[in-house]
N, C-alpha and C positions, 0 to 999 in steps of 0.2 A: 176621856182620860187624856191628860196632858202628854205631850211628846216626851220620850225618854231619850236624853242625849247620851249616847255611849262614849263618844270620842270626837275629836276634831277641835279646831280653833274657835268655833262658834257656840255660844250658849244657846239656851232654849229661845230666848227672844230674838236672836239673830237668825236662827234656823226658821222660825216662823215667819219672820219679815221676808227672808229669801223666797219661801214658798208662796207667800202671798203676793209677792210682786212679779215673780217669774212666769213668763208666758212661753216658756220652752216646754214643749210636751214632756209628760213623765213617761219614763221608760219602764213598764210594768212587766215583771217576770212572773210566770206561773209555771207550775210543775204538771206534768201529765205522764201518761204511760210510757211514751217514748222520749221522755226527758223535757228540759225547760224550753220555754219560748219567751221572747221578749218582744213587746209590742209597745208602740208609742201612742199615746192618747192625749188629747187635750185634758186639763185638770184644773181644778179650783181648790184652794185650801180654805177650809171653813170648819169652825167648831173642833179643832185640833185633828182633823181628818183631811184626806185627800179624796175629792170627789171626781169621777170620770163618768162617761156614758159610753155604751156600745150596744150592738145588736144583741138582743136577747138569744138569738140562735147561734151566735159566734162560738169559735173554738175557745176563746178566752172565757166565756161565761161558762161553758160545759166544763172546763178545767176547774174553775173556781166552785162550781157546785160540788165537785169531788173533794177539792182540797182548797180551803180558804187561805192558806198562807201564801203571801207574795213577797217578792223583793221589789225594790223600785229605786229610781234614781231621777234626780232633776239637776242637770249640770249645764254650765255655760258651753256653748259651742265655739266660741272664740276666746282667745286669750284675754285676760289672765283667766285661766281654768279655775273654777271654783264650783261647789255645788254640795248637794246633800243626797245621800242614799242611805237605805235601810230596809227594814222588814215591817210587815204588818199582817192584818187580817181583813180580808175583802168580805164585805156584807152586800148582797144584791138586794136592790130596791126596785120593785116592779114599775112603779110610777116615776118615770124619768123626765117627765116635762119640765119641772122646775130646774133640774140639773142640767138639762140640755139647753134650756134658754140662758142660763148662767154662763156656760161654757161658750155659747155663741156670742154672747155679749163681750165676754172677757177676751176673746181672741179676735175681736173686731169684725165679726161677720154679720151683725144685725142687719136685716133689710136686704141681704145679699140672695142671689139665687141659691148658694150652698145653704143658707139658713132656711129658705123656704123648703128645699129638698129634705133637709134633716128633720124639721118640724113636720113635714108631710109623713115621716115615717116614725113619729114619737111612739106610736102604739106598739112598735116592734123593738124599742129601745129599752135597756135596764140601766139604772144608775149603780154605780160601783162606789161604795164607801169604804175607804181603807182606813182602819182604826188600828189602835194599839201600836203607834208608830214608834220605832226604835231607830235612831238616827246616827250616822256618822257625817260629819262635815269635812270639807277641805277647801282651802283657798291659797292659791299659789300667787295672789295678786303682789306679794311682797317680793317675789323672786322673778316675776314675769312682766314685761311691758304688755301694754294693752293692745298693741298692734303686732302682728307677726311680721317679721322681716322677709322681704322678697328678694 
């Protein structure tokens, strides 16, 4: 299902290009009995979806099993501030090996001790596929310089 753009300066192609090129972790919000929680995860954008991986026994996965609705944001950490945020539905995929390898490669960790450690635990990982993306974009680059003043 294609992304639904609700508002903001970017059209669907610009939103998809930003998500495909950004290596800023996604901030993923899930709801639980005691309120929302926000977690940062590596992500990849593919097939109109956001893909992540985490431990199958994590608090996030327990929450997503109860309620698949999520909020999320991918935004620049430095000026000029710009990004995309939205909502979606999280689907859990038990076989996370392909997603985990994609994330390791995407975040430049192939062949590192971290990659070996993560792949050594792949049996305990789950992939998260966030679909039905409804997004809002923002881009303050027209108003801000690219360097903060000191």
